[in-house]
N, C-alpha and C positions, 0 to 999 in steps of 0.2 A: 726198783728205780729210786726208792727213798729209804735207804738203810738207816736204821736208828730212829725213824719216826714212828709215832704212835698214833693209831686212828681215833677219831672221835665222831660221835653223832650227837649234836646238841640241838635242842628244841629252842628255837628263837621266837616262836609264837605258837599258839595253839595248833596251827595247821602247817607249820614249816619246821623241818629239822634240817640242819646244815651238817654235811659230811666234810671232814678234812683230816689233816695230819699236823702233828705238832712235835717239835724236837729242839734241842739246843739250850744254851744258857746265855743270859745277857738281856738287853732291851728287847721288847716285843716288836716283831716286824711282821706285819700282815701282808701277804701276797694275793693279789686279785687278778684272775685270768680274764680272758676275752672270749669271743666267738670264733669258731665253734669249739673252743678248748674246754678243758677241765683243769684241775690243779696240776695235771701232768706236764703242762707247758713249762713248769719250773724245774724239771728233772735235772737240768744241767747246772743249775746254780744253787738250788736249795741245800744240797749236801755240803756245799762249800761255805755255807753262811752259819751253820749251827755252832761253829766254835766262837762266833761273835755275837750272835743274836738268839733269841727264842723265836724260832720261825713258825708261823702259822699259815698253812696252806688251806684254803677252803674252796669247795665247789659252790658257785653262786646258785642261789635258788633257780630252778629250772635247768640246771646243768649237772652232768655227772651223777653222783649218787645222792645229791641234795633233793629235797622235796620239790614237786612241780605242781604248785597249787593251780586250781582253775582260774581262768581270767578271760575276759571278753570285752568287746566294744561297749556293751552296755554299761560297764563300769569304768570306761575310759582306760582299760588295760592297766588299772592302778596297781594291781598285784605285782606288776613288773616295772613299775616306776622306779627311777633311781633313788628317789627318797625313801620308798619302802625297802628297796634292796640295801641301801645304806644302813637302815635301822637293823637289818639282819646282822650286819657286821658289827655294829656297836654292842648289840645284844650278845653276840658270840664272844667278843672280847671281854665284856663284863663278866660273863659266866666263866671265862678262862682266867679271870683274876686281873685283867689289865684295864685300868681306867684311861691310861694314856698309851699311845702306841704310834708307830710310824707305818707307812704304807708304800709298797711297791706295786704298781698297777699297769695293766696293759688293756688296750682296746676297751670292751665293755666294762671290765672291772675298773678301768681308769675313769670312766664316766660316773660309775658309782662312787669312786673315791672323791671325785670332784664334788658331788652333792654332799657326801659325808662331811667333807671339810667345811662346807657352807653351813650345813644344818647342825653340826657338832663341833664347832671350832676348837673347844677346849680339849677335845679328845685326841686330836692328831698333832704330833710334834713335828714331823717332816713328811713330805709327800713327793714320791717319784712317779712320773707319768711317762708312759711308752707309747710312742707313735700315735698320738691323737692331738687334735685341737679341741677346744670346747664344743660341745654338740650344737649349741645354739649358732655359733659363728659358722660351723660347717654347713648347717642348713641354710642359713641366711646368705651365705656366699657360694652356694652351689652353682656351678656352671656346667656346660656340656661335658667337658673333660672329666670333672669330678663325678658326675652322675654316671658316666660311662665306666669309669675305673671302679667306683663303689656301687656297681649295679645291684649288689645284694641288698643294700640299704633300701632300695625302692622296690625290690621284688618281695622281700620278707614282710613289708608293711601292708601288702595287699590283704584284702578281707579274707578271713578264714572261710573255708578250708582250702583255698586255691594254692597258696605256696606250700602248706603242710602236705597236701596230696601229691604235688610235684616232686618234692624233696624225698618223700617216702617211696614214691614209685621209681625214682632214678637216683639213688644216693651215689652210685659210682660216677654218673655224669656230673653231679654236683662236686664231687671230690676232685675229679680231673680238672674242672673249670676253676674252682675255688683255690685249690692248692697248687695251681700252675701260675704262670706269669709272676706278677710281683709278689705273690704269696708263697712262692716255692722256695725250697731250700732250708736245711736246718732241722726240719721236723723229723724225728726218728720214726721208724716203722711202728714201734711199740706205742709211742705216744699217739701217732696218727690213728692207729687202731682204736684207741680209747676215744678219740674225738668222733670218729665215724660210727662207732657203736651207738652213739646217741641217736643216729638217724634211723634206728630200728625201733624206737620208743615213741609211740604216738604223742603221749603226754609231753615228752621231752621236746620233740619237734615243734609242737604248738607252743610250748613255753619259750623257746628261742624266738619264734616269730613274735610272740607277745612282748618280748624284751625290745625288739625293734619297733613294734607298733607304739609302744609306750614312749620310745625315744622320739618319734615323729609327732607325738601328741602331747600327753600330759607332761612329759619331761620339758617340752618347749614352753608350755604354759608356766611351769614352776621356774624355769630358767629366766624367763622374762620378768616374772615377779621379783626374783632375786636381783635382777639388773636394776629394776625400777626402785627397789628398796636399798640398793647399794650393798647388798650382801655378797661378800667376797671371800675367797680363800685367805686365811691370815698366816698360816704357817709357811716356812720356807719351802720352795718348790724346785725340783730338778726335772727338766723335760729332756728326753732323748727321742729322736726320730730317725728313721731310715733314709739314707741319702738317695736310695734307689726307689723309694716309696712315694705314695701319693701326697702325703702330708708335706714333704719337701717341695713338691711341684705346685701345690695349690694354696698353701697357707704360710703366713708369717707366724711360725709356731710360737716363738718366744714372745712376740708382740701380742698374739691372742691370748696367751696365758697371763702376761702382765696386765692385760685389760680387765681380767677377772680376779686379780690377786692384789692384796695389800702388801705382802712381804716380798722378799727377794725371789726372783725367778731366774734360774740359771740353766744352762743346758747346751746341747749341740746336736747336729746331725752326725750319725755314726754310719760306718760302711756296712749297711744292712738293708734288708727289706723291712716288712711289717713285723716279723716275728723276732724281735731283738733278743729275747731270752734264749731262743733256740739257735739263732743264726750267728750271734757274736756274744756268747755267754761270758767270755773273758773281759770283753769291753764292759759289759753290764756289771759284772763283779767288781771291777775297778771303780766304777762310778758309785755303786752302793757303798763300798768301803770309804771312798772319799767323802761322799755326801753325808752318810749317817754316822760314820765313826769319827772321821777327822774334822 
């Protein structure tokens, strides 16, 4: 799926090793996936980018072949806070030799990218966000429609081990429900097999739930602190979201990102659902080349 890419396993802390792929020449571009994906979500665009960028694909901690450190409510799920996961990214890029870089990010990865830009503003030159609004805004503006459509947000945050046991007992039921409806279309069989393989790993399933538990807890605490202190994204931002998705129906996407950014925020809805990189790769490639190159 990724011809010409070289694998890496890089320790970003004493307990966490990040797995990923790297290829290409040019300015560094870090791609961050979402739930329940791995770096495989970029299989339709990454090979097309290596003539213009040094492309770095990573599995987030808790996902794919990266480490899945323990985490629990007793420590506020801190191991999967977006601030800690952002530090994974900066450590990785430093060890790869890149002090400054740009980011393309989707879903959970975009939430990490948001926090990375706030905590490490000098590191990120440009940021692209795919089909999300800021986490704090989404929780504060949740209504019945959003809670129903994003049911997994409120299922995965339930106390361990309830969601973990349900997911591992019935992964096929989850697959049918989650990848149907607004999430369907575009995901190839090989990529989906990589995603669903994670649901056979107890540590991986727990880690993904901890990611969401952190988002509903410690991440909101940190986001409110950032808001109170006026800490915002300073680099240029491009936001794309699916016309048929929940973000289009529930949020003023550009308005929400402008509220947490100091620099320019541009973007548009595209003819897609949630998985823009898999559903409309040509559209995403056009935006990447326009935003990061031109």
